[in-house]
C-alpha positions as CSV (number, residue, x, y, z in Angstrom):
1,M,116.2,183.3,25.7
2,G,115.8,186.9,27.3
3,G,112.9,185.6,29.4
4,T,114.8,182.8,30.6
5,R,117.9,185.1,31.7
6,R,115.6,187.3,33.8
7,W,114.1,184.2,35.5
8,C,117.6,183.0,36.5
9,R,118.9,186.2,37.7
10,A,115.8,186.8,40.0
11,P,116.2,184.0,42.3
12,A,120.0,184.6,42.7
13,L,119.2,188.3,43.7
14,L,116.8,187.2,46.0
15,V,119.2,184.7,47.8
16,L,121.6,187.5,48.1
17,L,119.3,189.9,49.6
18,L,118.3,187.3,52.2
19,V,121.7,186.3,53.2
20,V,122.8,189.8,53.5
21,G,119.3,190.5,55.7
22,D,120.1,187.7,57.7
23,A,123.5,188.8,58.6
24,C,122.5,192.2,59.4
25,S,119.9,190.9,61.7
26,S,122.3,188.6,63.3
27,G,124.7,191.4,63.7
28,A,122.0,193.7,65.3
29,K,121.2,190.8,67.7
30,R,124.8,190.5,68.6
31,D,125.2,194.4,69.0
32,T,122.0,194.6,71.2
33,A,123.0,191.7,73.7
34,A,126.5,193.2,73.9
35,S,125.3,196.6,74.9
36,R,122.6,195.4,77.2
37,P,124.0,195.9,80.8
38,T,124.4,192.9,82.9
39,A,121.8,192.6,85.7
40,R,123.1,193.3,89.0
41,P,122.5,190.6,91.8
42,A,119.8,191.4,94.4
43,T,121.2,192.4,97.7
44,T,119.8,191.4,101.2
45,T,120.0,192.9,104.6
46,A,120.5,190.9,107.5
47,D,117.9,190.8,110.0
48,P,119.4,192.3,113.1
49,T,117.4,190.1,115.4
50,T,118.8,187.0,114.1
51,S,122.1,188.0,112.7
52,T,125.2,188.5,114.9
53,A,126.7,190.9,112.5
54,A,126.5,194.5,113.3
55,A,123.4,195.8,111.8
56,P,124.0,198.7,109.3
57,C,123.7,202.3,110.5
58,G,121.0,203.9,108.0
59,P,119.4,207.4,108.5
60,S,117.9,207.7,112.0
61,T,115.1,210.4,113.1
62,T,115.7,212.9,115.7
63,V,112.0,213.8,116.9
64,A,113.0,216.4,119.7
65,G,113.1,219.8,118.0
66,G,111.8,223.2,119.2
67,G,112.3,227.0,118.4
68,G,110.5,229.3,116.5
69,G,108.5,232.4,117.8
70,G,105.3,230.7,118.7
71,P,104.1,229.3,122.0
72,E,106.3,226.7,123.6
73,V,105.4,223.2,122.7
74,N,107.0,220.3,124.0
75,P,108.7,218.0,121.3
76,P,107.6,214.2,121.4
77,G,111.0,213.3,123.4
78,D,110.5,215.9,126.1
79,I,109.0,214.8,129.5
80,P,106.7,217.5,130.5
81,D,107.1,219.8,133.1
82,N,103.9,218.8,135.1
83,Q,104.8,214.9,135.1
84,A,103.9,213.4,138.1
85,F,106.3,210.7,139.9
86,V,105.6,207.8,141.9
87,T,108.0,205.6,144.2
88,F,108.6,202.1,143.0
89,T,110.0,199.5,145.1
90,P,110.4,196.0,143.7
91,P,108.7,193.0,145.4
92,S,112.2,191.8,146.3
93,G,113.2,195.0,147.8
94,G,116.7,196.2,147.6
95,Y,116.0,199.7,146.5
96,S,113.3,202.4,145.8
97,V,113.2,205.0,142.8
98,Q,110.9,207.6,141.7
99,V,109.5,206.7,138.4
100,P,107.2,208.8,136.1
101,E,103.5,208.0,136.9
102,G,101.4,206.1,134.2
103,W,104.2,204.9,132.1
104,A,104.2,201.2,131.1
105,R,105.8,198.8,133.1
106,T,107.6,195.7,131.8
107,D,109.1,193.2,134.3
108,G,112.3,191.2,133.3
109,P,114.4,188.6,134.6
110,H,116.8,191.1,136.2
111,G,114.9,194.3,136.5
112,V,112.1,196.4,135.4
113,S,111.6,199.0,132.7
114,F,109.2,202.0,132.5
115,T,108.4,203.5,129.1
116,D,106.2,206.2,127.3
117,K,106.5,207.3,123.8
118,F,110.4,207.8,123.0
119,N,111.7,207.7,126.8
120,T,112.5,204.7,129.0
121,V,113.6,204.1,132.4
122,R,115.1,200.9,133.3
123,I,116.5,199.5,136.6
124,E,118.5,196.3,136.9
125,L,120.2,194.7,139.8
126,E,123.4,192.4,139.2
127,P,125.6,190.7,141.6
128,T,129.1,192.5,141.3
129,A,132.1,191.8,143.5
130,S,133.6,195.1,143.7
131,A,132.4,198.9,142.9
132,P,132.5,200.0,139.5
133,T,135.1,202.6,138.6
134,V,135.8,204.8,135.5
135,A,138.7,202.5,134.5
136,S,136.5,199.2,135.0
137,A,133.6,200.8,133.3
138,T,135.7,201.8,130.3
139,S,137.5,198.7,129.8
140,T,134.5,196.1,130.7
141,E,131.1,198.0,130.4
142,V,131.7,200.3,127.3
143,P,132.8,197.3,124.9
144,A,130.0,195.5,126.4
145,I,127.4,198.3,125.3
146,T,129.2,198.7,122.2
147,A,128.8,195.1,121.2
148,V,124.9,195.3,121.4
149,A,124.0,198.9,120.8
150,R,122.7,199.8,117.2
151,C,125.1,202.6,116.0
152,Y,126.8,203.3,118.9
153,E,128.4,206.5,119.4
154,P,130.5,207.2,122.4
155,G,129.9,209.8,125.1
156,K,131.8,210.2,128.5
157,V,132.7,208.0,131.4
158,T,132.6,210.0,134.6
159,T,131.7,209.7,138.4
160,V,128.6,211.7,139.5
161,V,127.2,212.1,143.4
162,R,123.6,211.3,143.9
163,K,121.6,211.1,147.1
164,G,121.7,207.5,146.9
165,G,125.7,207.6,146.8
166,T,128.5,207.9,144.2
167,A,127.8,206.3,140.8
168,V,129.8,205.7,137.6
169,L,127.9,207.4,134.6
170,I,128.3,206.4,131.1
171,T,126.6,208.5,128.3
172,Y,126.3,207.5,124.5
173,Q,124.1,207.6,121.9
174,A,122.5,204.9,119.9
175,D,119.6,203.8,117.6
176,A,116.3,202.5,119.2
177,A,114.7,199.5,117.8
178,P,112.7,200.2,114.7
179,D,109.1,201.1,115.1
180,P,107.1,197.9,114.7
181,V,104.6,199.7,112.6
182,T,106.4,202.5,110.8
183,G,109.8,201.0,110.7
184,K,111.4,204.5,111.8
185,V,114.3,204.4,114.0
186,V,114.9,207.2,116.6
187,R,118.2,208.3,117.7
188,D,118.4,208.0,121.4
189,D,120.7,209.9,124.2
190,V,121.4,207.4,126.9
191,E,122.7,207.9,130.5
192,R,123.6,204.7,132.3
193,Y,124.5,205.0,136.1
194,E,126.1,202.3,138.1
195,F,125.4,202.5,141.9
196,W,127.2,199.6,144.0
197,R,126.6,198.5,147.7
198,G,127.7,195.2,149.4
199,G,128.2,193.2,146.2
200,T,125.2,194.2,144.2
201,E,125.3,196.7,141.4
202,A,122.2,198.6,140.6
203,V,122.3,199.9,137.0
204,V,119.6,202.7,136.2
205,T,119.5,203.6,132.4
206,L,117.6,206.6,131.0
207,S,117.0,206.7,127.3
208,G,115.4,209.2,125.2
209,A,115.2,210.9,121.8
210,A,118.4,212.8,121.1
211,G,118.0,216.3,121.8
212,S,115.2,216.0,124.2
213,D,115.2,218.4,127.1
214,N,115.2,216.0,130.2
215,V,117.8,217.0,132.3
216,D,115.6,217.7,135.2
217,P,113.4,214.6,135.2
218,W,116.2,212.3,134.6
219,R,118.1,214.1,137.7
220,L,114.8,213.5,139.8
221,V,115.0,209.9,139.1
222,T,118.8,209.3,139.7
223,D,118.6,211.6,142.8
224,S,115.7,209.7,144.0
225,F,117.5,206.3,144.0
226,T,117.8,204.8,147.6
227,W,119.1,201.3,148.6
228,R,116.9,199.5,150.9
């Protein structure tokens, strides 16, 4: 009889242990699932070349620098003091301007640009009924620039006198297009000069890495603009 009682208790105890163990295991699984953080949805960034939404302003690079006690070295955005300039006149005529010699030339439907490293000189002709003013540039040109410039930061709208006549000058900062190889974005200083004569507006835009010392070469270019 004693052997029979021990045989009957063992299965009961085994069943009890299995039930408790299963309950603990289930509870542990539920606790683990409850404490696991919910996965965050993946984020995507719109391609600024295909989206009409404004591109997000990320960190940009200022390549111009300088200073220190060593010999003077031109930062990458500076146009060298010994840069030679040549006269450019478009095949259709209309104007002439001095541009840096050796810079890459690109012809477009409305004008031409010359580029080297971080600097660009662009000249465009546009039919315009009346001469631009500070007021018209502020109300019309600046909003148009703001709509397309990456990370636009306003400067000033003024009038300046050059050898080719009086021009409206719009200054601002914006990010250049990302480098196709490195993806780095350079912050640009931009000067946009608007000359006008007889129903035609000539827009001379100069851009270069923010902080570059290009006052003299940019003055040479804009002073050289002449109507033909």
